[in-house]
C-alpha positions in Angstrom: 0.2 -0.1 0.0 2.7 2.3 1.0 4.6 1.9 -2.5 1.7 2.8 -4.1 1.5 6.6 -2.6 3.7 8.5 -4.7 2.1 6.7 -7.8 -1.3 7.9 -6.6 -0.5 11.5 -5.5 1.0 11.7 -9.1 -2.1 10.6 -10.2 -4.3 12.8 -8.3 -2.3 15.9 -8.8 -2.8 15.4 -12.5 -6.4 14.6 -12.4 -6.9 18.2 -10.1 -5.1 20.0 -12.7 -7.7 18.8 -15.3 -10.5 19.7 -13.0 -9.3 23.0 -12.4 -8.7 23.4 -16.4 -12.2 22.6 -17.0 -13.7 24.5 -14.4 -11.9 27.8 -15.6 -13.7 26.5 -19.2 -16.7 26.5 -17.9 -16.8 29.3 -15.2 -17.6 31.9 -18.2 -21.1 29.9 -18.7 -22.2 30.9 -15.4 -23.5 27.2 -14.5 -26.0 27.9 -11.4 -27.0 25.5 -8.9 -30.8 24.9 -8.2 -30.2 26.7 -5.0 -28.5 29.9 -7.2 -31.4 29.6 -9.7 -34.1 30.7 -7.5 -32.0 33.8 -6.5 -32.3 37.5 -7.8 -29.2 37.8 -10.9 -26.7 40.3 -11.5 -26.7 42.4 -14.1 -23.9 42.8 -16.5 -21.7 40.0 -14.8 -20.9 36.4 -15.1 -21.4 35.1 -11.4 -19.1 32.1 -11.0 -20.9 29.7 -8.5 -18.5 26.5 -8.9 -15.8 25.5 -5.7 -13.4 24.3 -6.3 -13.2 20.5 -5.7 -10.1 20.4 -3.5 -8.4 17.3 -2.1 -8.5 17.1 1.5 -5.8 14.7 3.0 -6.1 12.8 6.4 -4.3 14.1 9.0 -4.6 12.4 12.1 -3.1 14.5 15.5 -1.9 11.7 18.1 -2.7 12.5 21.6 -0.1 14.9 23.0 2.5 13.5 25.6 3.3 15.8 28.5 6.6 15.8 30.9 8.7 18.2 33.4 5.0 20.0 34.2 3.9 19.8 30.7 1.1 16.9 31.4 -1.2 19.6 32.9 -1.4 21.5 29.8 -0.4 18.7 26.8 -4.1 17.9 26.2 -5.3 21.8 26.2 -3.0 22.7 23.8 -3.4 19.4 21.6 -7.3 19.9 21.5 -6.5 24.1 20.4 -4.2 22.5 17.3 -6.6 20.1 16.2 -9.4 22.5 16.1 -7.0 25.2 14.5 -6.2 22.5 11.8 -10.3 21.8 11.4 -11.2 25.2 10.7 -8.3 25.8 8.2 -10.5 23.7 6.1 -7.2 21.8 4.4 -7.8 18.7 6.2 -9.9 16.1 7.1 -8.7 15.9 11.0 -9.1 12.8 12.6 -8.3 13.8 16.6 -9.4 12.3 19.9 -7.5 8.9 19.1 -6.9 6.6 22.0 -4.0 6.7 23.5 -3.1 3.4 23.1 -1.6 4.8 19.7 1.0 6.6 21.7 4.1 5.1 21.8 8.1 5.8 21.7 8.4 4.5 17.8 5.8 6.2 15.1 4.4 2.8 13.3 3.9 4.5 10.2 2.3 1.0 8.8 -0.3 1.4 10.9 -1.1 4.8 10.3 -1.2 4.4 6.6 -3.8 1.7 7.3 -5.7 3.9 9.5 -6.1 6.5 6.2 -3.6 9.1 7.5 -1.7 11.1 4.7 -0.2 13.2 7.8 0.2 12.6 11.2 1.3 15.5 13.5 2.8 14.1 17.3 3.7 16.8 19.8 5.3 16.6 23.7 4.9 19.6 26.2 7.9 20.2 28.8 8.0 22.5 31.7 10.5 25.0 30.8 10.6 28.0 33.4 7.3 29.6 34.3 6.2 28.5 30.8 6.4 25.3 28.6 7.5 24.2 25.3 5.9 22.4 22.5 8.0 19.8 20.4 6.1 19.6 17.5 6.7 17.0 15.1 4.7 16.6 11.3 5.1 13.2 10.0 4.6 12.6 6.3 3.2 8.9 6.7 3.4 8.1 2.8 7.1 8.1 2.6 7.5 6.8 6.5 9.6 9.9 7.7 9.5 13.2 9.7 8.5 16.1 7.4 9.6 19.0 9.4 9.5 20.0 13.1 9.4 22.7 15.7 10.2 24.2 19.0 7.3 26.7 20.3 7.4 29.0 23.3 4.0 28.4 25.0 3.4 30.6 28.2 1.4 29.8 31.4 -2.0 29.6 30.8 -3.1 32.2 32.6 -1.9 34.5 30.4 -3.8 36.1 27.7 -1.6 34.8 24.8 -1.3 31.3 26.1 -4.0 30.1 23.4 -2.4 32.3 20.6 0.6 30.4 21.2 -0.8 27.4 20.1 -2.3 29.3 17.3 1.1 30.0 15.9 2.2 26.3 16.0 -1.2 25.6 14.2 0.1 27.7 11.5 3.4 26.3 11.4 2.1 23.0 10.1 -0.1 24.7 7.3 3.2 26.4 6.1 5.2 23.2 6.3 2.4 21.2 4.2 1.3 24.2 2.0 3.9 26.5 1.8 1.0 29.3 2.3 -0.1 31.6 5.8 -2.8 30.0 8.1 -4.9 32.3 10.0 -5.3 30.7 13.4 -2.9 33.1 15.3 -5.4 36.0 14.4 -8.1 38.0 15.9 -11.1 40.0 15.0 -11.8 43.0 16.3 -15.6 44.9 16.0 -18.1 47.0 17.7 -20.9 45.3 19.5 -24.1 47.4 20.6 -25.3 47.3 24.2 -28.5 47.5 25.6 -28.3 51.2 26.0 -27.7 51.2 22.2 -23.8 52.5 22.6 -21.2 50.9 20.6 -17.4 50.0 22.2 -14.6 47.5 20.6 -14.3 44.1 21.7 -11.9 41.3 20.0 -11.5 37.6 20.1 -9.3 35.0 18.9 -9.9 33.2 15.6 -11.6 30.2 16.4 -14.4 32.3 18.7 -12.4 32.7 21.9 -10.7 35.0 24.4 -13.4 36.9 24.0 -12.6 40.3 25.7 -13.0 44.5 25.7 -10.9 46.7 24.2 -12.7 50.2 24.9 -15.3 51.7 27.8 -16.3 54.8 26.4 -19.6 53.9 26.6 -20.4 56.1 23.2 -20.5 55.5 19.5 -17.2 53.6 18.9 -16.5 51.8 15.6 -15.2 50.8 12.3 -12.1 49.2 13.8 -8.9 48.6 11.3 -5.9 46.8 12.4 -2.4 47.9 11.7 -0.2 45.5 9.6 1.8 44.7 12.4 -1.2 43.8 14.6 0.3 46.0 17.2 -2.1 49.0 16.7 -6.0 49.6 16.0 -7.8 52.7 14.4 -11.0 53.5 14.5 -13.5 56.1 14.9 -15.3 57.4 18.2 -17.5 60.6 19.1 -16.1 60.3 22.6 -14.4 63.5 23.1 -16.3 66.1 21.0 -19.6 64.5 20.2 -18.5 64.2 16.9 -16.9 61.3 14.8 -13.3 61.8 14.9 -10.5 59.3 14.1 -8.3 57.4 17.1 -5.5 55.1 17.1 -4.6 52.8 19.9 -1.7 50.7 20.6 -2.5 47.5 21.9 1.1 46.8 24.0 1.1 50.2 25.6 -2.7 50.7 25.8 -2.0 54.5 24.9 -4.1 56.4 22.6 -3.7 59.0 20.4 -6.1 61.0 18.4 -5.4 61.7 14.6 -6.0 65.4 14.6 -6.5 65.8 10.7 -7.5 69.8 11.6 -10.5 69.6 9.2 -14.3 70.0 9.7 -16.5 67.4 8.9 -17.2 64.0 10.5 -14.1 61.7 10.1 -15.3 57.9 9.8 -14.2 54.7 7.8 -10.1 54.7 8.7 -8.0 52.0 7.4 -4.2 51.7 7.3 -1.5 51.7 4.1 0.7 48.5 3.9 3.5 49.8 5.1 1.5 51.3 8.6 2.8 55.1 7.9 -0.6 56.2 6.3 -4.1 56.1 7.1 -6.7 56.8 4.9 -10.6 57.6 6.0 -13.4 59.8 4.6 -14.4 63.2 5.9 -18.2 64.1 4.7 -20.5 67.3 5.8 -17.7 69.6 5.2 -18.8 71.4 2.1 -17.0 69.1 -0.2 -16.5 65.1 1.1 -14.1 62.9 -0.1 -11.5 60.3 1.0 -8.1 61.8 2.9 -4.8 60.6 4.0 -2.6 61.1 6.6 0.7 60.6 7.8 0.5 59.3 11.1 4.7 58.9 11.9 4.7 62.8 10.9 1.6 63.3 12.5 0.7 65.5 9.5 0.0 66.2 5.9 -3.5 65.7 5.2 -3.8 65.0 1.5 -7.8 64.6 -0.2 -7.1 61.6 -3.3 -10.9 62.2 -3.9 -13.7 64.7 -3.2 -17.0 65.7 -5.0 -20.5 66.6 -4.2 -21.0 62.8 -3.2 -19.6 60.5 -0.1 -16.8 58.6 -0.9 -16.5 55.9 1.6 -15.0 52.8 3.6 -11.3 53.0 1.7 -9.4 49.6 1.1 -5.8 49.5 0.0 -4.3 47.2 -2.4 -1.4 44.9 -0.8 1.0 47.0 -2.8 -0.4 50.4 -1.5 -0.6 51.3 -5.0 -4.6 51.2 -5.5 -7.7 52.0 -3.6 -11.1 50.7 -3.5 -13.9 52.1 -1.7 -17.8 52.7 -2.2 -18.9 55.9 -3.5 -23.0 57.2 -4.4 -21.0 59.5 -7.7 -23.8 58.4 -9.8 -26.1 60.3 -8.6 -28.6 57.8 -6.8 -28.5 56.9 -2.9 -27.2 53.5 -3.8 -23.8 53.1 -3.5 -21.6 51.3 -5.7 -17.3 49.5 -5.4 -15.2 51.8 -7.2 -11.3 51.2 -7.9 -8.9 54.4 -8.4 -4.9 54.9 -7.7 -4.0 55.6 -3.7 -2.5 58.9 -4.9 -6.3 59.7 -6.8 -7.0 60.0 -10.2 -9.9 58.3 -12.3 -11.9 55.8 -10.5 -13.4 52.5 -12.3 -16.8 51.1 -11.3 -16.1 47.0 -10.5 -19.7 46.7 -8.9 -22.2 45.1 -11.2 -24.0 48.4 -12.7 -27.2 48.6 -15.3 -29.4 51.7 -15.1 -32.5 51.3 -13.3 -31.1 47.7 -11.9 -28.2 50.0 -9.8 -28.4 47.5 -6.8 -26.4 48.4 -3.7 -22.8 47.3 -3.3 -20.4 48.9 0.2 -17.9 47.6 2.9 -15.3 46.9 0.3 -12.0 44.6 2.0 -9.2 43.9 -0.4 -7.6 40.6 0.0 -4.2 40.7 2.0 -2.6 39.1 -1.7 -4.4 38.6 -5.2 -6.6 40.8 -6.8 -10.1 40.0 -4.9 -12.0 42.7 -3.0 -14.9 41.2 -1.1 -18.2 43.5 -0.4 -21.9 42.9 0.6 -24.8 44.2 -2.0 -28.0 43.5 -2.9 -29.7 43.0 -6.6 -32.2 45.8 -6.9 -33.6 48.3 -4.4 -34.8 45.5 -1.8 -33.8 42.4 -0.7 -31.4 40.7 1.5 -27.6 41.3 1.2 -24.7 38.9 0.2 -21.3 38.8 0.4 -19.4 38.6 -3.2 -15.9 38.5 -4.1 -15.0 40.8 -7.4 -12.0 40.0 -9.6 -10.0 43.4 -9.8 -8.3 42.4 -12.4 -11.1 42.1 -14.8 -12.8 45.3 -13.4 -15.4 43.1 -11.9 -16.6 41.2 -14.7 -16.9 37.9 -12.8 -18.4 37.5 -9.0 -18.5 34.9 -7.1 -21.4 35.0 -4.4 -20.7 33.4 -1.4 -23.8 33.6 0.9 -27.3 33.3 0.1 -29.2 32.5 3.3 -30.4 35.5 5.7 -28.9 39.1 5.5 -25.1 39.0 5.6 -22.9 42.4 5.7 -19.2 43.7 6.5 -16.6 41.2 5.0 -13.3 41.0 6.2 -10.7 38.7 5.1 -8.8 36.6 7.2 -4.7 36.6 6.3 -4.9 33.5 4.7 -6.3 35.4 1.8 -9.0 32.4 2.3 -11.8 33.0 4.5 -13.9 35.8 5.4 -15.5 37.0 8.6 -18.9 38.8 8.2 -22.1 39.7 10.3 -24.6 37.3 9.9 -28.2 37.9 10.3 -30.3 34.5 10.8 -33.4 33.4 12.4 -31.9 32.9 15.7 -30.2 36.3 15.7 -27.2 38.7 14.7 -23.7 37.0 15.5 -19.9 36.7 13.6 -19.5 33.7 10.5 -16.7 32.8 8.4 -17.0 31.1 5.4 -14.1 29.6 3.1 -14.0 31.1 -0.3 -12.2 27.9 -1.6 -14.9 25.4 -0.3 -18.1 27.3 0.4 -17.9 25.5 4.1 -19.5 28.0 6.8 -19.2 28.4 10.7 -20.5 30.1 13.1 -17.5 32.1 15.3 -19.6 34.1 17.7 -23.7 33.9 18.1 -26.4 35.9 19.7 -24.2 39.0 19.6 -25.1 42.7 18.2 -21.8 43.1 16.3 -21.3 45.2 13.6 -18.2 46.1 11.2 -15.4 43.3 12.1 -11.5 43.7 10.8 -9.0 40.5 10.8 -5.8 40.7 12.0 -2.6 40.1 10.4 -0.7 36.9 11.4 0.6 37.9 14.7 3.5 36.7 17.0 3.9 36.2 20.5 6.9 37.8 21.8 8.2 35.6 24.9 9.9 38.2 26.8 
């Protein structure tokens, strides 16, 4: 059996390439599922509804061992990593396995018979006030250790305990696929309370470690992560009663205002990819538009768009050369998604639009790499919102619709460029949901909270110092 695996993988890769070529050929035909046929069509675009037939290898997580005090946390770390790997939507995860499978030597023939392609084994050792996780990834096909690493783990009382385990999970994804994971990340959002105020909260990528960031008892919203994950910019009315931009350093808890020195409502901030500038909208000051501000020099407000319309919610391309944003510049109250150079210039429409069928499209977010912009919108003047992804390379002429049920708003990309978090409204209420754009798999992140405008962080590291 083991000798046939290399041939199997070769045939599988060839078959997968053929399927992808067939998928690319069929996509312009807009093949629709029975469910999709019941939905309103989007005018003027090709609606791609096929997901990639992605092979998910079986990955087994052997029960982790513990020594020198590591016995107390080994099973907890194992459970976090196993769930992270399942949430990656890349594997068929085999966990909760009997401890009888743990031994001094890895029996590759046994794991091969059980159907595993990859095997993760680990041991946790006490080290000072914390622990060290020794992790090994085994290639069952070739019967050898594929990669191994050592990961510092703080005490479970530390709020970064789970983050440290998430970092190890992402290492496994990178070892196998040479692509980034998403486990070692967090999601910030505003939460509406019973007194109708909004403050900022943050959770881990798996929905755990829920905690509050601000306590202003006012309207504080539209958070955005800095590229290094150490700061958050957002708008609040806490000082002047008018929306103004602030920046919070998560390492020091020091907040500073972004004093742009211009009248109007300052809203929808976002960082540039180098973290030096913040782009945001100013409305209601005779002439509205999108502006940039140099955070490093605390100066130099620059207008990059403007007019009698409202340009809102800018989002940078990964290289910082372009901005996507939404605007009602067509002269109707229904916003559309546009693309323009980051320094200003001609804006091109990338959301679907036909006269008399303009729809409503807003809240764009550019993927961390590649040419894809996610946003939410609806067809026509009524109806529910759905999450859409436009291919910027062809100016939005090809879209993917990712949701079909309930109401779905405010998408934000994970650092793996594959998953999106969004606000979902269902019969049970409002909550945070995650969709895998490669397979269409959904999961509930946090249920029953009146959440607004989430933003997914970049990949985060843990500094043991």
